[in-house]
N, C-alpha and C positions, 0 to 999 in steps of 0.2 A: 479305493486305494489308488494313490497317484502313481503314474508310471515311474516317476523319479524314485519313489520309495521302493517300489517293486523291483526296479533295476538294482538299487543298492542292496536289497536283501538277496537277490539272486547272485550277487557277487560276494556274498558272505560278509555283509556290513550291517552294523547296528545303528539305527537312527535314534539318537537320544531326544527325549522331550525337552521342552524349554526349561522346565524345572531342573532336570538332570544336567543339561548343558550349562546352566548358570551355576549350579553347585560345583561342577568341575572347573569352570573358568574362575569362579570366586576363590577356590582353593589355590589357584595359580597367581593370585594377587591382581586379577583383572576386575575393575569396578563394574559390577552389574547391579541392577535393581533387585532387592530382596524379593524372592518369589517362592511361594509355597503351594503345594498341591492340595486341593480339596476334592474329596471323593463323594461328597454329599452337599446338598444345599445348606444344611445346618453348619457344616464344617466351613463352607465358603463364607458364610456370615460371620462365624467366630473368628476366622483368620482376618477378615476385613476389619473387624472391630479392633483386633490387636495391632494391625498395621497402621490403622488410622485412615479415615476417608479423606478425599476420594480415592477409589481403587479402580483397577482394571482387571477384568476376567478374560481369560483366553482358554480355548479348548486345549486339552493336554492329550495328544495322541501321536504316536510315532508314524501313523499312517496319513496324517493331515498336515501337509507342509504349508499350504496357503490358507492360514487360519481365517483371515478376513473374508476371503471369497466363499468360505464355508459357513459364514454367519457365526464364526466362532470367536469373535472379539467384541467386548463391550467396554467402552471407555467412560471415565468420569462418573462412576457410581458413587452417589453421595450418602447413602444410608443403607440399613439392613434390608429394607423392603426392596430397594432397587437391585441389590446384590442377589436376593432370592429369585426375583423375576428374571434377571440376567442369566443366572445359572440354568433355570428351566429352558429359557429361549435358546441358549447355546447348545445344550444337550439335545434338544429337539431338532434343531437345524443340522447339527452334525450327524445325527442318526439318519435323518432323511436323505442328506446328500451323500454320506459315506456309510451305508448300512453295514458294510463288512469291516469297517475300521475298528481297531482296538482302541477304545476310549478309556483313559485312566481317570478322568475327572476334569477339573478346570485348574488352571494356574491362576493364582491370585497375587497381585502385586500392587504396591502403592503407586498412584499416578505421579509420574515424574514431571517436573516443570519443563516446558518446551525449551529446546535449544537448537542450534544449527545441526541438522541431521547429516551424519556421515556414516560410512560403512567400512568395516574391515572384514575381509574374507580370505580364505585359504583353500586351495585345491591342490591335489597331487598330480603333477605332470608325469606321464610315464617315462619321459626322457630326462627331464631336469629335476624331478623331485618336487618338494613343496614350494608353491608359489604364493606370495602374499599380495593382496589387493587392497587399495585404499581409494576412496572417492566420496562423492556426495551420496547421502543415504536416502532411506525411505523409497518412495516410488521413483525418485529422480535417477537412481542408478539404472532403472529399467528404461526410462525415457531418454536420458542424456548420455548414459554410458560414459560418464566423465570419471575415469578411473586411471590409476597408475599401478604398475606391477614391479615386484622385485623377487629374486630368489631368496629362500631361507637358507642360512641365517642372515638377518639384516645387520648392517653396520649402522652407526649413528648417522653417517652421511646418507646412507640409503633411506633411512626414515625421514630425514629432513627433505630430501629430494622428492620422495613420494608425496608428501603433503603439498609441496609447492608446485608440483607438475600439473595438477589438475586445473582445468580452466575455471572452475568455481572457487579457486583460492581466494579471490577478493571477498567472497562471502564469509570466509573464516577471519578475515581482517576487519570485519565490521562494515560491510558495504551499505552506503546510504543510511548511516545511523544505526545499523544493526549491532548486536552484541559481538564484539571481537572475542574470539575464542582463544584459549591458552594453547598456542601452537606447540610449545615444548611438551605439554601434557600429551597431545596427540602423538608426537614423535616417540615419547616414552611408552605409550600404549602400544604402538606398532612393535617396538622392541620387546615388550612383554609377551605379545602374541607370538612373535617370532621365537622367543625362548620356549614358550609353551609348546609350540609345534615341534621344535627341535628335540625337546625332552620327552615328547610323547609321539613317537613315530606311528603309532596305531591310529592317529587322527587322520582321516581321509579327506574330510571337508569341514569347514568352519565358516559360519556367518554371524557377524555381529551387526545387525541392521534392524532398526536404526540405533546409532549411538548418538545421544544428545551431547553436543559439545558446548561448553560454557566458558566464561571468562576465568573461572577458577577450577576447571577440570572437565571431566566427561564421564558419562554413565551409559552403559549398554542397557537398553530397555527390552531388547529381544535378542535371542541367541539360539543357534542350532549347531550341533556337532554330530558328525557321522564318523563312526569308528570302524576300522577293519577288524573283523572277528579273527581271533587267533585259532 
């Protein structure tokens, strides 16, 4: 069990799995990759066939935050045989590294086409309340820490400034022939997340990372939500 999750639970918080987080965010109109929970190898194969290959499998556990480090992520699975093997590998790796973790199964999602990776996050500040973050996503947020912040609720001006404040903004404009993303969509996405947080004060933390940003929109491929228990 990670220290972060243990700390959250000690403070009376519930860490939602990726599947649960995406269901909650999807109901709020935030675009996320369709993700379903498989509790067996056969179910993982069946879901994969319905979603259409290639697919991604990820460990589903409230006790495992860094899924890749736990060997809990398999990408680009092209057929049923690959899915079955990936399921076995993920479960074995997770049980070996986190023997006390509560494992619900694996999350199955269709492989999304690559885009410019960005992150939207939220945390509760004890003095100022909910604070929203935007920046370059994936591992870049840990390496470069190129992010901007605003208090919730956001205005349209706040959202526009957040996107343009990061040093990596030229990447969003299509740096050196790259795909220029739809900036207005990212702004609207920030406003949607702000509204979601405002309407759901029990949300303690939120991470959408990465979000693949495209010329015609954006799609969150990973999500995590932590709730305060009432």
